[in-house]
C-alpha positions as CSV (number, residue, x, y, z in Angstrom):
1,M,41.5,-79.9,-25.3
2,E,41.3,-77.4,-28.2
3,N,37.7,-78.4,-28.8
4,L,36.8,-77.8,-25.2
5,T,38.4,-74.4,-25.4
6,L,36.4,-73.6,-28.5
7,L,33.3,-74.8,-26.8
8,W,34.0,-72.6,-23.8
9,H,34.7,-69.6,-26.0
10,S,31.3,-70.1,-27.7
11,T,29.3,-70.0,-24.4
12,G,27.4,-67.0,-23.2
13,I,29.2,-67.1,-19.9
14,Y,32.5,-66.4,-21.6
15,N,31.2,-63.7,-23.9
16,F,28.9,-61.7,-21.6
17,T,29.9,-58.1,-20.9
18,G,28.8,-56.1,-17.9
19,G,26.7,-53.9,-20.1
20,Q,24.8,-56.9,-21.5
21,V,24.1,-58.3,-18.1
22,F,22.9,-54.9,-16.9
23,M,20.5,-54.5,-19.9
24,M,19.2,-58.0,-19.4
25,L,18.4,-57.1,-15.8
26,I,16.5,-54.1,-17.2
27,G,14.6,-56.4,-19.5
28,F,13.7,-58.6,-16.5
29,L,12.6,-55.5,-14.6
30,L,10.3,-54.6,-17.5
31,L,8.8,-58.1,-17.4
32,F,8.3,-57.8,-13.6
33,L,6.5,-54.5,-14.1
34,A,4.3,-56.0,-16.8
35,I,3.4,-59.3,-15.1
36,K,3.4,-58.5,-11.4
37,K,2.4,-54.8,-11.4
38,G,0.3,-54.8,-14.6
39,F,2.0,-51.7,-16.0
40,E,0.9,-51.6,-19.7
41,P,1.7,-55.4,-20.1
42,L,0.9,-55.4,-23.8
43,L,3.9,-53.1,-24.4
44,L,6.3,-53.9,-21.6
45,L,6.2,-57.6,-22.0
46,P,7.4,-57.8,-25.6
47,I,9.8,-54.8,-25.0
48,G,11.3,-56.5,-22.0
49,F,11.6,-59.8,-23.8
50,G,13.2,-58.1,-26.8
51,A,15.7,-56.4,-24.5
52,I,16.7,-59.8,-23.1
53,L,17.0,-61.4,-26.6
54,S,19.0,-58.5,-28.0
55,N,21.6,-58.8,-25.2
56,I,22.4,-62.5,-25.6
57,P,26.0,-62.6,-26.8
58,I,26.9,-64.3,-30.1
59,A,23.3,-65.1,-30.9
60,G,23.0,-62.0,-33.2
61,I,19.2,-61.8,-32.8
62,A,19.2,-58.0,-33.1
63,E,22.0,-57.9,-35.8
64,E,21.7,-58.3,-39.5
65,G,20.3,-61.7,-40.2
66,G,18.4,-61.9,-36.9
67,I,14.7,-61.7,-36.5
68,L,14.7,-58.5,-34.4
69,Y,16.8,-56.8,-37.1
70,Y,14.1,-57.4,-39.7
71,L,11.2,-56.6,-37.4
72,Y,12.9,-53.2,-36.8
73,F,12.3,-52.4,-40.5
74,G,8.6,-51.8,-39.6
75,I,9.6,-49.1,-37.2
76,K,12.3,-47.6,-39.4
77,T,9.9,-47.2,-42.3
78,G,7.1,-45.9,-40.2
79,I,4.8,-48.7,-41.2
80,F,4.1,-50.0,-37.7
81,P,3.2,-46.6,-36.2
82,L,0.7,-45.9,-38.9
83,L,-1.0,-49.4,-38.6
84,I,-1.1,-48.9,-34.8
85,F,-2.8,-45.5,-35.3
86,M,-5.5,-47.2,-37.5
87,G,-6.1,-49.8,-34.7
88,V,-6.2,-47.1,-32.1
89,G,-8.7,-45.1,-34.2
90,A,-10.9,-48.2,-34.5
91,M,-10.9,-48.6,-30.7
92,T,-11.5,-44.9,-30.0
93,D,-14.9,-43.5,-29.1
94,F,-15.1,-39.7,-29.7
95,G,-18.4,-39.6,-27.9
96,P,-17.0,-38.1,-24.6
97,M,-15.1,-35.4,-26.5
98,L,-18.0,-34.5,-28.8
99,A,-20.3,-34.4,-25.8
100,N,-17.9,-31.9,-24.1
101,P,-15.9,-30.1,-26.8
102,K,-14.1,-28.0,-24.2
103,T,-11.9,-31.0,-23.5
104,L,-10.1,-30.3,-26.8
105,L,-8.4,-27.5,-25.0
106,L,-7.1,-29.9,-22.4
107,G,-5.7,-32.2,-25.1
108,A,-4.0,-29.1,-26.7
109,A,-2.6,-27.9,-23.4
110,A,-1.0,-31.2,-22.6
111,Q,1.2,-30.9,-25.8
112,F,3.1,-28.0,-24.1
113,G,5.6,-30.6,-22.9
114,I,6.6,-31.3,-26.5
115,F,7.8,-27.8,-27.2
116,T,9.4,-27.2,-23.8
117,S,11.4,-30.4,-24.2
118,L,12.5,-29.4,-27.7
119,L,14.1,-26.3,-26.2
120,G,15.5,-28.5,-23.4
121,A,17.2,-30.8,-25.9
122,L,18.8,-27.8,-27.6
123,A,19.9,-26.5,-24.1
124,L,21.7,-29.8,-23.4
125,N,24.2,-29.0,-26.2
126,A,26.0,-27.0,-23.5
127,I,27.0,-30.4,-21.9
128,P,30.2,-31.9,-23.3
129,G,29.5,-35.0,-25.2
130,L,25.9,-34.1,-26.2
131,E,25.1,-32.6,-29.5
132,F,21.5,-32.4,-30.7
133,T,20.5,-30.8,-34.0
134,L,17.1,-29.0,-34.3
135,Q,15.8,-32.1,-36.0
136,D,17.0,-34.3,-33.1
137,A,15.4,-31.9,-30.6
138,A,12.1,-32.0,-32.4
139,A,12.1,-35.8,-32.5
140,I,12.9,-36.0,-28.8
141,G,10.3,-33.4,-27.9
142,I,7.5,-35.5,-29.3
143,I,8.0,-37.9,-26.4
144,G,6.2,-35.4,-24.3
145,G,2.9,-36.3,-26.0
146,A,3.1,-39.9,-24.5
147,D,2.2,-41.2,-27.9
148,G,4.6,-44.0,-28.9
149,P,3.5,-44.4,-32.6
150,T,3.7,-40.6,-33.2
151,A,7.1,-40.4,-31.5
152,I,8.4,-43.3,-33.7
153,Y,6.9,-41.8,-36.9
154,V,8.4,-38.3,-36.3
155,A,11.8,-39.8,-35.3
156,S,11.9,-41.9,-38.5
157,K,11.5,-38.8,-40.5
158,L,13.6,-36.3,-38.6
159,S,16.2,-38.2,-36.7
160,P,16.6,-41.8,-37.7
161,D,19.9,-42.2,-35.8
162,L,18.0,-41.6,-32.5
163,L,15.0,-43.6,-33.4
164,G,15.8,-46.5,-31.1
165,A,16.4,-44.4,-28.0
166,I,13.3,-42.3,-28.7
167,A,11.1,-45.3,-29.2
168,V,12.3,-46.9,-26.0
169,A,11.7,-43.6,-24.0
170,A,8.3,-43.0,-25.5
171,Y,6.9,-46.5,-24.8
172,S,8.6,-46.7,-21.4
173,Y,6.9,-43.5,-20.2
174,M,3.6,-44.6,-21.7
175,A,3.8,-47.8,-19.6
176,L,4.9,-45.9,-16.5
177,V,1.9,-43.5,-16.5
178,P,0.5,-45.1,-13.3
179,L,3.8,-44.2,-11.5
180,I,4.5,-40.8,-13.0
181,Q,1.2,-39.0,-13.2
182,P,-0.5,-39.4,-9.8
183,P,2.2,-37.5,-7.8
184,I,2.0,-34.6,-10.2
185,M,-1.8,-34.6,-10.2
186,R,-1.9,-34.6,-6.4
187,A,0.7,-31.9,-6.1
188,L,-1.2,-29.5,-8.4
189,T,-4.7,-30.0,-7.0
190,T,-6.4,-29.6,-3.6
191,E,-8.5,-32.3,-1.9
192,D,-11.6,-30.3,-2.7
193,E,-10.7,-30.0,-6.3
194,R,-10.2,-33.7,-6.6
195,K,-13.7,-34.3,-5.1
196,I,-15.5,-32.3,-7.8
197,E,-18.2,-34.4,-9.4
198,M,-18.9,-33.6,-13.1
199,Q,-22.3,-33.6,-14.8
200,Q,-23.3,-36.6,-16.8
201,L,-22.4,-36.3,-20.5
202,R,-25.1,-35.9,-23.2
203,A,-25.7,-38.7,-25.7
204,V,-23.8,-38.4,-28.9
205,S,-25.6,-39.4,-32.1
206,K,-24.2,-41.9,-34.6
207,T,-24.2,-39.2,-37.3
208,E,-21.9,-37.0,-35.2
209,K,-19.5,-39.9,-34.7
210,I,-19.4,-40.6,-38.5
211,V,-19.0,-37.0,-39.5
212,F,-16.3,-36.2,-37.1
213,P,-13.4,-38.4,-38.5
214,L,-14.3,-37.2,-42.0
215,M,-14.3,-33.5,-40.8
216,L,-11.0,-34.1,-39.0
217,L,-9.4,-35.5,-42.2
218,V,-10.6,-32.6,-44.4
219,I,-9.3,-30.0,-41.9
220,C,-6.0,-31.8,-41.8
221,A,-5.8,-32.0,-45.6
222,L,-6.5,-28.2,-45.8
223,L,-4.3,-26.9,-43.0
224,L,-1.7,-29.5,-42.1
225,P,-1.0,-32.1,-44.8
226,S,2.2,-33.2,-43.1
227,A,0.1,-34.8,-40.4
228,A,-2.2,-36.6,-42.9
229,P,-0.5,-40.0,-42.6
230,L,-1.2,-40.1,-38.9
231,I,-4.5,-38.4,-38.9
232,G,-5.6,-40.3,-42.0
233,M,-5.0,-43.7,-40.6
234,F,-6.5,-42.7,-37.3
235,A,-9.6,-41.3,-39.1
236,L,-10.0,-44.5,-41.2
237,G,-9.9,-46.8,-38.2
238,N,-12.4,-44.6,-36.3
239,L,-14.8,-44.4,-39.3
240,M,-14.8,-48.2,-39.7
241,N,-15.9,-48.4,-36.1
242,A,-18.4,-45.5,-36.2
243,C,-20.2,-46.3,-39.4
244,G,-21.3,-49.8,-38.3
245,V,-21.2,-51.4,-41.8
246,V,-17.8,-52.9,-41.8
247,E,-17.8,-54.7,-38.5
248,R,-15.4,-57.4,-39.6
249,L,-12.8,-54.8,-40.7
250,S,-13.3,-52.8,-37.5
251,Q,-12.9,-55.9,-35.3
252,T,-9.8,-56.9,-37.2
253,A,-8.2,-53.5,-36.8
254,Q,-9.1,-53.5,-33.1
255,N,-7.9,-57.0,-32.4
256,E,-5.9,-59.2,-34.7
257,L,-4.1,-56.5,-36.6
258,I,-3.2,-54.2,-33.7
259,N,-2.2,-57.2,-31.6
260,I,0.2,-58.6,-34.2
261,I,1.7,-55.2,-34.8
262,T,2.0,-54.6,-31.1
263,I,4.0,-57.8,-30.7
264,F,6.3,-56.9,-33.6
265,L,6.7,-53.3,-32.5
266,G,7.4,-54.3,-28.9
267,L,10.1,-56.7,-29.9
268,A,11.6,-54.2,-32.3
269,V,11.8,-51.5,-29.7
270,G,13.3,-54.0,-27.2
271,S,16.0,-54.8,-29.8
272,K,17.3,-51.2,-29.3
273,L,17.9,-51.9,-25.6
274,S,21.1,-53.7,-26.5
275,A,24.1,-52.5,-24.4
276,E,26.0,-51.1,-27.3
277,A,23.0,-49.0,-28.6
278,F,21.5,-48.0,-25.3
279,L,24.3,-47.3,-22.8
280,Q,25.4,-44.0,-24.3
281,V,25.3,-40.4,-23.0
282,K,22.9,-39.3,-25.7
283,T,20.4,-42.1,-24.8
284,L,20.4,-41.2,-21.1
285,G,19.9,-37.6,-22.0
286,I,16.9,-38.5,-24.2
287,L,15.4,-40.6,-21.3
288,G,15.8,-37.7,-18.9
289,L,14.2,-35.2,-21.4
290,G,11.4,-37.6,-22.1
291,A,10.6,-37.8,-18.4
292,I,10.6,-34.0,-18.1
293,A,8.5,-33.6,-21.2
294,F,5.9,-36.1,-20.0
295,S,5.7,-34.5,-16.6
296,I,5.3,-31.0,-18.1
297,G,2.6,-32.3,-20.4
298,T,0.7,-33.7,-17.4
299,A,1.1,-30.6,-15.4
300,S,0.0,-28.3,-18.3
301,G,-3.2,-30.3,-18.7
302,V,-4.1,-30.1,-15.0
303,I,-3.3,-26.4,-14.8
304,M,-5.5,-25.7,-17.9
305,A,-8.3,-27.6,-16.4
306,K,-8.0,-25.5,-13.2
307,I,-8.2,-22.4,-15.3
308,M,-11.2,-23.6,-17.2
309,N,-13.0,-24.5,-14.0
310,K,-12.8,-20.9,-12.9
311,F,-14.7,-19.7,-15.9
312,S,-16.9,-22.7,-16.7
313,S,-20.7,-22.7,-15.9
314,T,-20.4,-26.4,-15.2
315,P,-17.9,-27.9,-12.7
316,I,-14.6,-29.4,-14.2
317,N,-12.5,-31.6,-12.1
318,P,-8.9,-30.5,-12.7
319,L,-7.7,-34.2,-12.6
320,I,-9.1,-34.8,-16.1
321,G,-6.5,-32.4,-17.5
322,A,-3.8,-35.0,-16.8
323,A,-5.5,-37.3,-19.4
324,G,-4.7,-34.7,-22.1
325,V,-1.5,-36.7,-22.9
326,S,-2.4,-39.3,-25.4
327,A,-1.6,-42.5,-23.4
328,V,-5.0,-44.0,-24.3
329,P,-6.7,-45.3,-22.1
330,M,-4.2,-45.6,-19.3
331,S,-4.2,-41.9,-18.5
332,A,-8.0,-41.8,-18.2
333,R,-7.9,-44.9,-15.9
334,V,-5.3,-43.2,-13.7
335,V,-7.4,-40.1,-13.5
336,N,-10.4,-42.1,-12.5
337,K,-8.4,-44.0,-9.8
338,V,-7.0,-40.8,-8.2
339,G,-10.5,-39.2,-8.3
340,L,-12.0,-42.2,-6.5
341,E,-9.4,-41.9,-3.8
342,S,-10.8,-38.5,-2.8
343,N,-14.4,-39.3,-3.5
344,P,-15.6,-42.9,-3.8
345,H,-18.7,-41.7,-5.8
346,N,-16.7,-39.7,-8.3
347,F,-16.4,-41.6,-11.5
348,L,-14.3,-39.6,-13.9
349,L,-13.4,-42.2,-16.5
350,M,-15.8,-41.1,-19.3
351,H,-15.0,-37.4,-18.6
352,A,-11.3,-38.1,-18.8
353,M,-11.7,-40.0,-22.1
354,G,-12.6,-36.7,-23.8
355,P,-9.2,-35.0,-23.2
356,N,-7.5,-38.4,-23.7
357,V,-8.7,-38.9,-27.3
358,A,-8.2,-35.1,-27.8
359,G,-4.6,-35.7,-26.8
360,V,-4.2,-38.3,-29.6
361,I,-5.3,-35.6,-32.1
362,G,-3.1,-33.0,-30.4
363,S,0.0,-35.1,-30.6
364,A,-0.6,-35.9,-34.2
365,V,-1.1,-32.2,-35.0
366,A,2.0,-31.3,-33.0
367,A,3.9,-33.9,-35.0
368,G,2.6,-32.3,-38.3
369,I,3.7,-28.9,-37.2
370,L,7.2,-30.1,-36.3
371,L,7.5,-32.0,-39.6
372,S,6.4,-28.9,-41.5
373,L,8.7,-26.5,-39.7
374,V,11.8,-28.6,-39.0
375,K,13.3,-30.3,-42.0
């Protein structure tokens, strides 16, 4: 009888808490969104599965000695975000941005959400139970750039205690771009604006594509060294792709390396969806601020594009401003989809890739500024 009691006490049914069940359901929801809806499956599938694993009672998968505990080391040290940045750089084509340099302004405008959410985090201190330092607020604000690796890197430097919640929020909103952005884009533009067809982009030479990452790195070294780890790895990956002489390295960075790191990073992020770590007032506040920051970033990009269109000699579809957040290439795809809804002949994908890659640079620069000013 005693053995049966011990066996019963060792089962998951006996040890499950309400919070663990709830968070496992969240994990299954993420899997549903990834598999059925196709929302950023490369991210949501490992994150959702990690959430389920981390909430299995007694197993200790996310605790010291468990595999997720050790995978989280790559996030905690900032190694995973930097390797992801190198892979993203290798997959990035700066051609659309170089062909239309004005889109750099859209990438910059979309970072407005970062700084407004920083102020919002400080304002939340008025709510009992919430207390964010300036470092916490800066780490939370970077979520507005919709750049998971940058958010993780900044949080690991400024606010390690909030790293798990910030990582979950950043990657969740990156994955939910197809749900969050279209309503904002439609609300801020008219039907006629969404129908605007843009001129075909000029061809960009190989020399330009090689020089740009080197120039970017030099400018970063001279003006904002604190952003050098992010910009440097991004520039390295892009140069490997643009130069054409290290195809094997470029392909490895684009495929094998980034795929392995994505699996590890997704599981590690999911490990912070355990009930004990996630179901806290601070975490819910961070999720709310992240949604606001991302929405403001999207809106700022669209508004800037509308302003630029007033003064531009060539037409600019305001929708491409929404791609200024650095969710590459999901934001650009969403822009293209919304544009096609209003005009079946309006293909905005390549035009939207300009502000999209500019947004990656913008979020890294914003991260460097925060790291320099907030210590």
